[in-house]
C-alpha positions in Angstrom: 43.9 -30.6 -81.4 44.9 -29.9 -78.1 44.6 -31.9 -74.6 45.0 -35.4 -74.2 43.6 -37.0 -77.2 46.0 -35.9 -79.7 48.2 -38.9 -79.0 45.4 -41.4 -79.8 44.3 -39.7 -82.8 47.9 -39.9 -84.3 47.9 -43.6 -83.1 44.8 -44.3 -85.1 45.9 -42.1 -88.4 49.5 -43.5 -88.5 49.2 -47.2 -87.2 45.7 -48.7 -87.6 44.3 -47.1 -90.8 47.2 -47.9 -93.1 47.0 -51.3 -92.3 43.5 -51.5 -92.3 43.4 -50.3 -96.0 45.6 -53.4 -96.9 43.3 -55.8 -95.2 40.2 -54.7 -97.1 42.4 -54.5 -100.3 43.2 -58.3 -99.6 39.7 -59.4 -98.8 38.5 -57.7 -102.5 41.3 -59.6 -104.2 41.2 -62.7 -102.5 37.5 -63.4 -103.3 38.3 -65.3 -106.5 40.8 -67.8 -104.9 39.9 -71.1 -103.3 41.0 -71.1 -99.8 41.9 -74.6 -99.6 44.5 -74.3 -102.4 47.8 -74.5 -100.6 49.8 -74.4 -103.9 49.0 -70.8 -104.6 49.5 -69.6 -100.7 52.9 -71.5 -101.0 53.9 -70.0 -104.3 53.1 -66.4 -103.1 55.1 -67.0 -99.9 58.2 -68.4 -101.7 58.3 -65.6 -104.2 57.8 -62.9 -101.8 60.6 -64.6 -99.5 62.8 -64.5 -102.8 62.0 -61.2 -103.6 62.7 -60.0 -99.8 66.0 -61.4 -99.6 67.1 -60.5 -103.5 66.2 -57.0 -102.7 68.4 -56.5 -99.6 65.8 -57.4 -97.4 63.2 -55.0 -98.7 59.8 -55.9 -97.0 58.0 -53.8 -99.3 59.5 -55.7 -102.2 58.4 -59.0 -100.7 54.8 -58.0 -99.9 54.4 -56.5 -103.5 55.8 -59.8 -105.0 53.8 -62.1 -102.8 50.3 -60.1 -103.6 51.5 -60.2 -107.5 51.6 -63.9 -107.3 48.0 -63.9 -105.6 46.6 -61.3 -107.9 48.0 -63.0 -111.1 46.8 -66.4 -110.0 43.2 -65.0 -109.3 43.3 -63.2 -112.6 44.2 -66.3 -114.7 42.2 -68.8 -112.8 38.6 -67.1 -112.8 
């Protein structure tokens, strides 16, 4: 690719698509959860934040721990 469009293609490929995949993944996983259940969301935030702090401020660890709580709860309460 040459010309003026290359930076826009790179921006979409590196910025938009990776985060869009996680958004769709979250939609699929959250189908079984009750959206009014504050305790599940609070538990996911608390566990995610604790993992973030415990693993030397690793954002990936925090996100994965929070997702694990949400997935675990949705699998148990179906």
